[in-house]
N, C-alpha and C positions, 0 to 999 in steps of 0.2 A: 800767106800764113795766117789763120784765123788768129784776132785776139782774145778770144775765150781763156779760160783755165781751162788746162787737160782733164781737173775732177769735177766739171761742171757738167752734168749730166742732167736730163729730163725728169721732174720729179713724178713719181710713182703715186698713184692712190693709197693711202694709206688704210690699216684695217677700221679707223676711227670713223672715217668718210662713208662707208657702207651703211645703210639705214639698220637697224635692229630690230624684227619684227617682235612684238610684245609674247613671253610664254605663253601657249596654249593651256585651255583649262581642259584636262582630259577628266572624264568622266564612266565609270563602265557602263557597258552596254546595256546590258540588263536594267540598270538603274534608268538610263535615259528610256529603254522601251517603255518601263512602269508609269512614271512620270509623263510618259506621253501618251498613256491613258491607252495602251496595246492591250495589255496584259495585265495582273500581277508579277511581282518580282521572280516568282517560281517558276509561274508560268513564260515568263521572257526567257527564263534559262534554257528550258525546255525548248522554245522554238530557236533557241541558237542552237543549241547541240542538233537539233534537225536540219539544219542547213537552212533555214528560210530567208535569215538574215542576211544583207550584202552592204559591204562600207566602202564605198567608192570604187563600184563593181566589182570587187571582189567576194568571195564568200568566206563567210567567218562561222565557224565554229566551237571557238575558243571562251569559256563565258567568263573569263577572266577579260576579254579585251577592253583595252580602255581607248574611247574616242574622244573628239573634240566636236560637241555638239554644233558649234555656230558655224563651223568651217566642213565636214564630213558629208557626204552622199549618201545618208541611212534607207535602207527600203527593206520593207519584210513584205514577200511574195511579190514583189517588182511595182511594191506602191512606197511612195513617199513617205517617210517620217518625219513629221517636224515636231518643236516641242511645245506643248499645250496651254494655252491660257489658261493662268492660276484664278480661280474663283475660289469665293468664301462667303458663305450664307451661316445666319443666326437662326436656331429651330429653337422654340419654345416646346420643350417635349410635354407629352400628356401623360396621364395613367394609361396604360395596354399597350403601349407601342413599343417595339423593340430597337435597339441601338444596334442595330446591323442593317448592312445594304441587300439583302437579301435571306428570305426565311424560306426552308423546303417544306414546313408545313402550312404556308399562305397565309402566316398571320401579317400582320400588319408592325410596317416598320418606318423609320424615320424618312427612310428615301420617298415613302409615299407621302411626305408632307410637302416634299418640294415641290416645284415646278419642273418640266423635262429641259434641265439643263446639258443634257447630251454630252456629259465629261463622267468618270467613274470617280465617285468622292469618298473620303472618310471620315470616319465620325472620330473626335476630336473629344478624348473623355466619356468613355461610356457612360450610362446610367442603366439601372437593373430596371425589369419592366413596370415595378409598381414607383419606382420615382419618378419628379418632374423638373423642371426647369430648364436651365440655358446650356445650350448644345452649338459645338462648331463645326460645321461640315465644310471641308475643302478636298482638294486635289493636290496639294502641296504636303507632298509626303515629309518632307524635313521638318517644315514647321508642325505637322501633326507630332510626330514624334518628340522635337522639342518640348512641347506643352505636356506631353501624358508621360516623359520617361521621370522618373523619380530622381534621376542626376541633376536636373536642371531644376528642381523644386519649386515648379509653378505652382501658385497658391489657387484652392477652389475650393469659395465658399459656400454653404448650407446651411438651409434652417430645418431644425428637426422638430417634431413633435414628439417628445416619448412619453410612453404609460408612466405613471408614477412621479415623486418628488424626486429630481437626481440631487444629490447631495452633494457638496463641495469634494468631499473625499472622492465621490466615485468620479466627478471631474477631472481631480488632481491625478488619479489611476487612469484615464483617457490619455490625458498629455505625458504622463510618463510612461506607457504602454502597456498594451493587453498582449498575453500569446494569443495566438491562433496556428492555426496547420503550416501556414507557409512560414511561421515564422512573428515576431514581435510588431506590432502595430500599433501607429500613436497618431494622435490628432496634433496639429500646431500650435491650435489655439480653441479654445471652448469657453462661450462665454452663455449664461443664463438672458434670456430676453422676457421672462414673465410666468405664468402660469395660465391655463385655459383648463379649468375645473379640476380633476385629478391629475392634469396630464403638464410636462415640464415642456416648453421652448426655449430650444437653446439654437444657438448659431457658430456653427465648427466649422474650422480651417483645415482641409488637408493638404498635404505637400506630395502626397505618393496616392496610388491607384492600385489596391487592390480589391478583389470581388466582391463586393456587398458589403465593404469593409465598416463604415460604420454603423449597420444592421448587425453584425457578427458581433463588434465592439460591444455594444449595448446588450446584446443576448447573453454576452459572456459575463456582464457585471450583473444581471437579473433586471433588465429593462427590453420590452418590446419598443420597437422605433413604428409609430403608426403613421406617420408620414415624413417625408424627405423631399426638398426642394433646391435643386442648386441656383443661386442667385447672382455668381459673378465666377470671371475666369480673369485670374489675377487684379487688375483694377475696373475692368470692362462689365458694366451690371447689365440686366436685361433692360430696354429699352424701347417702347412701339413694336415688341412684339406680342401677340394675345395667345393664349394656351393652344397650341394644334397650328401655329400659324408658323413662316419663314420669312425672313429677309435677307437680302445680301448686304455685306457690311460695307461701310462706309468707308473711304480712304482713310479718315483719322483712326477708324478701328482698327483696319488693317496695318496702318504704320504702329500703333500700338501694339498691335499683338506680335509685329514682326521685333520690336524692341524686347518686348517679354522672350519672344522665343531667342534673343542674341543674334539675331541676323541681322541687325544695322550695326556695322562695326567703324569706329573713326567717323571722318566725315561724311555725313550723309548729303547726296545730292539732293537737289533742289527739287526733281522729278518724284524723289520719293519723300519730300517733305509733305505733310498736309496744309491746305492753304489757311495763311493767316487771317484770321478775324480783324473787320475793319471797325466793326462797331463796337469794340470795348477796346480796354486800352491792356487787358490781360490781367493774369495772375500779379500779383504785387510780389516782388522779390523781397526775402527779409533783411533786415538791416544786417549791414558786417560793419564789425570794429576792427581795424588794423590793430596787427600785435605788435606791441613795441620791440620785439627780440627779431623780427623783420629787418632783411639786408635793405637800403636804399633802392629804391623800385619794385620791392617784391611785397607780396601780400601774404600774410599767414592769418588766416583768421583766428581770434583770443580761442585758447581751449575753454571748454566748459568748465565750471568750478565741479568737483566732487559731489553727491547727495551725501545729508547729513551733517556740511561742512560751512558754516558761517562766519562772515568776518565780524572779529568782534573789537568795540570803538574802546577805546580807553577814555576816561571820564576827563573832560576838556577838551577832546581830541574833535578838530573841526572836520565836518562831513559834508558832501555835496547838498545843495539845497538850502545851506545857512543853516544856523543855529549849532550847538554842541552836541554830540553824539552820545547817547545814554543806552546801556546795557538792554532795557527792558521797559515795556509803558507800565505806570505803576498808575492804574483808575482811580484809587484810593487819594493821592495823593495830587492828582490832578495835574500830572507831567503831561507835556505835549509829544505827540509823536514826531521823529524825527522825520522832516522832508515832508508833512503835513500837517492837519489841524485836526484837533479833538473834536470828536463829533457833539451834535447837540445833546442827543442822549447820554454821554457820559458825561458832560456838565450837568446835567440834571436840569436842563429845558426840555420841556415837550412841546410838539408841535401842535 
């Protein structure tokens, strides 16, 4: 007779012991084909309807089909489709060049300024034919959408030369809003930079992109825009790019663009971070003071004092730096300033 108890049965593998695969990242098939450079989104949908696309050996005709790009075998006309490598190019657009990938009338476009990349690129933030300045060309459709859609509010800075003297009332009206055919348009910020003859030079910041928006707003207020030049997209400025030339974006600039488009969330991988500079100590961090209301081991920055409210010192009260606090400095009586010394000029001594 066995000494083993009757209830002793061999252990069965539990559900927790089986490895769990990570959830698949599903993406619309038409979007994947467009991002891979096969065709545009609408043309990709038509290719799917015609039955020219197969996923893992099976024909797909439903446009709303979702696939896992990393695992699925996707073919168009029996040719394997792989994700396209993302490229980013800066262009300093000159006057007379169209902000489009192709023109039916044979006019010069921004694509003619680029070397042969072999990829289908998008214009991020178009400029009209007479305007000049910074443009981004990329095949990253998600980034292009986020940098141009008004919902994300990405700032674009321009320098405009406007005929006549632009009054503060006109600038306030542009900040408040001007009614156009599509609705109300407004600038985020406007600042005068000086006068050139009878023309005004202004810096303008936009967070929305309507067709010829700045020119139409000034025309509505009785001014003509003589020249318009884009200098920045977010915090990125034109550097080492002459008019009519192009250069690829650096890894640091691509990282800043990803942050600007809110494509970097949570902890960033080391491969996505730009290389740290070793020749300098980097930017200085602002000095922070602990808050007296913070719990032990917790840091809360001291809230800023509201503007217009200053602490009042009572007569005879001690203040930091030594001495006795006084409400104001009286130059006639020759009283000393709290925490400092009276200048030679106020004491009547000349250098």
